[in-house]
Structures are given as structure tokens and as C-alpha cells.
N, C-alpha and C positions, 0 to 999 in steps of 0.2 A: 219838329212838329210832333204833337202828342197823338198817339195812335192807340186804338183799343187793342188790348192783349188779354190773354187768359190769366195773367199774373196780377191783374187789377183792373178796375173799371177804366181808368185813363192813366197811362203811364208812358214811359219812354222806351218800351221794349216791343217793337213791332215783330210780327211773325209772318211766315208764309204758310198758308193752309192748302194742302193738296188732298183731293179726293181720288183714291185709287180703286182698284177692282173690289177689294174686300175690307178697306179701312179708310179712315181719314188720318192724315199724317201732318203733324205740326213741325215747323222748322223755326224755333225761336231765334231771333237775331241778338247776338251779344254785342252791346254797344260799349263795353268797357275796353280800355286800352286803345292803342293807336290804330290797330287793325280791327275793323268791324267784320265779323264773320258769323255765319249761322252755326248754331249748336247742333248736336246730334239730334236727328229726327225722333219724335215721339209718335208711336202708332197706336191708334185706338180702333179696335174691330167694330164694324157695323155690318148689317145684312148686305148681301152681294149687290154690287152695281151702284154705289153712290154716285150721283151725277151733279148734285148742287148742294150748297150749304149756305146757311145764314147765321149771323151772330147777333145775340141779344140777351138781355137779362130776363130769362124766362121764369125764374122763381123769385124775383124781387129781393135777392140777398146782396145786390150790388156787384156781383161777379158775372162776367160774360159767360153765356152758355152757347151751345152749338145745336142747330137743327140741320138734319141731313136727309134728303130724299134718296131712296134706294130703288133704282130702276129695275134691276134684275131680280130682286127679292119679291116683287109683286106686292103692291098695296101697303108699303111701309114708309113712314117717316120716323127717323130716329132722333131722340133727344139725349144729348150728353151734357149734363149739368157741370158747370165749372166749380172747382174747389177754392178758387181765389189764390192759388199758389202756382198757377201755370199748368195744373193737371186737370183732367176731366174724369167724371164718374163713368161707369159702364153705361152703354147705350140702352135706352128704354124705347120701344117702338110702339107706334100707334097706326091704326088702319087708315088708309086713304084710298084714292082711286087705284085702278088696276096697274097702270104704268105711270107712276109719278115722274114728272120731268123736271120741274123747277118749283121753287117756293119763295115766299116772302113773309116777313113778320110785320104785323100792324095791330093797332087796337081797334077792332071792328065793332065792339059793343060799348065802347066808352067807359069801361070800368077801370081803366088804368093798367090792365094786365095785358101782356102781349098775346096775340092770337096768331094762328098760322093759316096761310092760304097756299094750296098745293095744286098744281095742274095735273090732270089725268089725260095723258096723250091718247089713250085708246078709247075712252068713253066720252070725249069731248065735254069735259066738265072741269070745274074747280071745286076742290074740297076745302071747306072752312072748318077749322078746329079751334073753338074758343078756349082760351087759357083760363085756368083756375087761379093763377097767380102764385102757385107753389111749384111750378115746373111740370104739372100734369095738365092734360087736355081732355076736353069733352069729346064725345063721339062726333064724327064728321057729319057735315051737311053739304050736299052737292048742289051746284048751280051750273046750268048749261051754258056753254060758250060755243065757239066755232069748231071746225074739224081739225084735229091734231094740234091742240094748244101746246105751245113751246114754253114761253116765258111770261112772267107777269110782274107788275109793279103796282105799288100802293101810292095813292095820292088823293088829295081833295080836289076833284075835277069840277065840281059845281059850286064850290065856295060855301057849303052849308056847315062846315066844321066836322063832317063825317068822312071816314076813310072810304075811298072807292077803289076799284080794281080795274087795271088795264091788262088784257091778255092777248098775246099774238097767236094767231091761228095759221100754222104753216101751210096747210093744204088749201085753205080758203083765200089766202092772200089778204087777210084783213086783221083788224084789232077789235076785240070786244071790250066795251066799257060796261061795267056793272056798278051802278051807283049804290052806295051804302045807305041804309036807313038809320044807322047809328045805334041799333040794338043787336047787331050781330047778323042781321039778315041783309039781303041784297035784292035790288030790283032786277027785272029781266034784262038781258044783255041788249045793247045797241051796237051794231057793227059799223066799222069805218074801213073802207078799202085802202090798202097800202100796196107796196110792191109784192112781187112773187116771193114765196117762201120766207116770210118774215121770221126772224129768229129772236133776237133779244130786244129789249126796250128799256127805257128809263123814264121816270116821271120827275118833273121839277119845273121851276119857273125860269124862263129865259128872257 
């Protein structure tokens, strides 16, 4: 099965991506030979406390890039652009909310360029960073959600062709839905009750 890797857009070299205290670590899987084994890890420094990562082509060059939220560094999301040969460039950081917890990639303004959504655990908000298409991002715009947002997912929840957001709020026991307007902005949240301390979520058709 074909899997995304940092050595190409779609190829046959899967990898394991680990976020540690001060770095992201890649473990490429070598599929050559009778014995399949992971190669030596490659470590890329990021600001302290990376907690979540997402993969996407953020600069439009056809190579997967990496976005990482950094919990302990306070207010940072790091972008590591892929070189197309299995290596990454040095991290470039952008300001987000005080305690970023998770992130997702989507096209929120319909321009064909990937944008970022990042939860802010301490200030009960989601930060939206619109992408310029070259791997850089605009200044964040914040939208209110519930108390202590944990995870988020992107999907078209009302069938209008625009990307919307779903966010779990761990302290409230609910999920906030923010419908997208298609121009990079979002409507006010609508909350739906779920179980206690909701953590992760996924969006899709069942």
C-alpha cells in the first residue's frame, strides 16, 4: 500500500514520526531486502514540548512538509518544509494561542493553499493561520470554543463545500462546531454534549 513519506509525495517508504520533548524524530522504514527494518532515526529540533504534528504539502512543491505544535514553548507552531529527499529544513515558528494542544490542516479560504487550525488549551480558542501557498502563514485569527479544547478535526459538516471545524472541549464535556464561511472566517460555535473529558475525534462519512 502506498504511504506518504518525506522522500516523495507518494511512494513505498513509510515512516514512523515521533514527537519528543525537544525534537521531532523520523524513523524511515527500509523495505529493501528480505528483512524490513527501520533505519537510524533522524532528529529535527523544534521549540520545547511538541505535542502534535500534521503532514501536508504546505509550500506547493509536491513534497510533504511538517507542522508541529509546541506546548511548552508557549504560543508556537513550527513549520519544517520537506526537501523531497527524506530530509527537512530547519523549523520556522509562528505565533498561536498560549498553550497550543493540537492542530489540523485544511483549506479554509478556498484558495487551494493549506491553512492551519490550532487549539489553545488555556484561552478556550482556536487559532486560524491562513497559508500563503509558499510555506509561510499569515498572522493568526482566534475563534472562541469551549473550555480547555483538546483536539480538532476538519470536515464539511453542512454540505456547502466549505471546510468546517469540530473541537473537543475536555472540561465542558462537549464538542464545538464552527461552520466555515469559505473565505477563511468561521461562524460562532455551536456546542453538542458528549461524554466526560472528551479527548480526540475524527471527521468522516460512515
